[in-house]
N, C-alpha and C positions, 0 to 999 in steps of 0.2 A: 367637813363632818366625817366622823369615823364610821367605818363600815360596821353594820350590825348583822350578825349571822344567826339565823334561827334554824335549828336542825329538827327534823321530824322523821320518825321511823316509817310512817306511812301518811300520805296525804292524797287528796284527789288530784290536785294539780298545783304546782308551785306558782304558776302564773295566775291561776284563779284565786289563790290565797291572797296574793298582793292586790289584784284588781278589786277583790271584795273589801280590802282595807281602804282603798280609795273611796269606794261608795259609802263607807262609814266616816268619811272626812278625816282619815288618818294620814299623817305625813309619812310616806314610805321611802323617801329619798335615801339612798345609800343602804337600803335594807336588802339582805340576801336570804333567800329561803331555800334550804337544801332538804331533799327527801331521799331516804334509802330506797323507798318504793312509792310509785305513783299509781293510783288506781284508775286515773283518767288522764294520763299524760297525753299531751297534744303536740302535733307538729303543724306544719302549714296545711291549709286547705282541708281541715278536719282529719288529717292523718293521725293515727295513733303511734305512740313511741313505745316500743317494747323494751323492757329492761329487767334483767334478773336482779332481785332485791339485794342491795348492798354491794353490787359488783361495779356499778358505774356512777357517773356524776350526773345528777338530775337537780338542777338548781335554776332559780330566777333571781336576777338582780334588778333593782329599781334605781334609776338614775334621773336626776333633774336635768333636763335638756332644754330649758326655757330660753336658751341663747340661740337656738336654731329656729329658723322659719319653718312652718309646717310643710312647705313644699320641698324642703330639703331632708325629709326624714330618711330617705334612702342612705344618707351619709352615716346614719347610726348603724345600719346593717353592714355597710362597708367597714366601718371602724371595728365593730365587734368581730367580724369575720377575720380581718387582718390580725387583730389581737390574739385570737385563738390560734391561728396558724403560727404566729411568732412564738407563742408560748409552747406549742407542741414541737416546734422545729428541732430543739436539742435532743428530743427523745426518739425521733424516727428519721428516715431518709428524707431530708428536707425537700429534695427535688420532686418527690412524689406527693407532696401535700398541695391540694388545690381547693379553691372555693367554687363550688357549683352554684351558679346563679339560682336564686338570689343570695342564699346564705347557708347552704350545706357545706360541710367540710369533708372532703374526699381524700382518701389515700389511694392513689392509682385510680381505679374505676369502682372503688368500694366506699360506702358511706361510713364515715367515722363519727360524725357529729351533725346534729341538726338543731335548728333554733326556731322559736316563735317569738316575734317582737310585736308587742302591743303598745301603742302610743296614745297618750291623751293630748288633746289640742286645746289651746287657750287663745281664741281669736285667730290671728294669723301666725302665732308662735306655737312651738311645741310646749308641752307641759312635762309629764313624767314618761319615761320609756321603761317598760317592763320587758326585760330580755330573758326569755326562757331558753335554757340550753340542755340538751341531752348529749352526753359524750360517752361513747363506749370505751370502757377502760379495762376492766379485768374479766369481762365475760368472754367466753370462748365458744359457747354453743348458742345458736339462735334458732328461732322457729323457721321452718321452711317457707312460711308465709312472708318472711322478710327477705326481699330478693338479693340484696347486695351488702350485708353488714360486714364491718371489720372493727376490731378493737385494738387498743394500744398493746395489749398483751399478745394478741394474735400476730401483730407486726413484730414486736420485740422479743417475745418469749419471757418477758419479765412482769412481775406484779408491781403495781403502782400504789403509793400511799395516796388515798383519795383526798384526805384533808390537805396535804401538801400541794397536790395538784389544784385543788379548789382555790387555795390562797393565791397561787400563781396566776390562775385564770382571772379571778376577781380583780386583782391588782392591775393586771394588764388591760382588762376591759375598761375599768374605770378610768385609767390613765389615758387610754386611746380615745374614748368617747369625749372626755373633757378637753382633749387636745383639739377637738373640732371647733373650739372657740376661735382658732386662728386659721385664716384663709390658706396660708402656706401649708399648714398641717392637713387641711382638707384635701389639697391638691396632692400631697405626698401619699395620703391614705388611698386616694383614688388610683394613683399610679400603681401602688402595691396590690390593690384589689384586682386591677386589670391584669397585672403581670402574673397573678396567681389563679386567674380564672380558668376553670375547667373547659377544655376544648376551644379556648380563645385562639382565633386565627387558623383553625383547623376545619377543613370541610368535613361535616358530619351529617347524619340523618336525624330529623326531628319530626314529631307529629305536629302538623300545622294544617288547620282547616280540613280535618278529617282525612288527611293523607300523609304519607311519609315523603318528606321533602328534603333534599340535600341543600344545606346552607352553611354559611361561615359566620361566626360571631365576630363583629367588628368593634363593639363597644356597648356603652350603656348611656342613656340620657339621664338628666338630673332627677327624674322621677323614678329611676331604677328600672325602666323598661329596657329590654334586650334589643340591641340593634344588630341585625343580620343582613347579609346579602345572599340572594339565590344565584343560580347558575346563569341567569339572564342579566344579572347585574342590578336587579331591583332591590331596593332597601325594604326590609321587613321590620316593623316595630311591634314588639310583643310584650304584653303584660304577663304576669305569672300564670294566669289561668288560660292563656291563649296558645300556649306551646308546651310540648312535652319532649324531653330528651328521649332519643331512641338508641338502643332498645329500651323497652319498658322498665327494665331493672335499674335504669339510670335515673 
């Protein structure tokens, strides 16, 4: 099915737009919704996404993922994260691009992109995945309330064509997600995700159980939970809401 792209000057949320279409029994597979400005852009855990109108990429893509079992939905997050990193690699210092668990894109210690993935479930299988992405592109000034933002222009000093970049990202994301049909591709994507993981294999401080604790990331389980070890050698298994990167700006 060919990708269908809808452009809006302003919308509350591209993810909400697509989710509402599902509730109206519309087929949204391979639909992309792009906004110059979102009035209620969302990130993970109710976070807001700040963006100067017309400067960045704010879009959601809906893909049919009914070939994946529901328990494997973290593979979608991995595939999309890897696709974004691979798309951006030619434009910036590739060695400084990281995936901060579960699916933020970092350049060094600064946040370049974030995403919100919402999935529908049909029995034990996946249905449709709505993948919302905010990528800082041409914006160079951010609110002081945003702790660690960076944009492609801040990195490179160059302006980027948003439509061209959108097409590259959409194509890469769709291809990478559909490649999850094959077990070997799943393993390859997992390896790439791990190799790009922010702070992987490095002793760092984290907020865990109301205290700052030094731990090292060792991997991820099939459900997307973070696997760490502390200084005593104990394994710590964390879901997204159970741990925060330290310092708080991370």
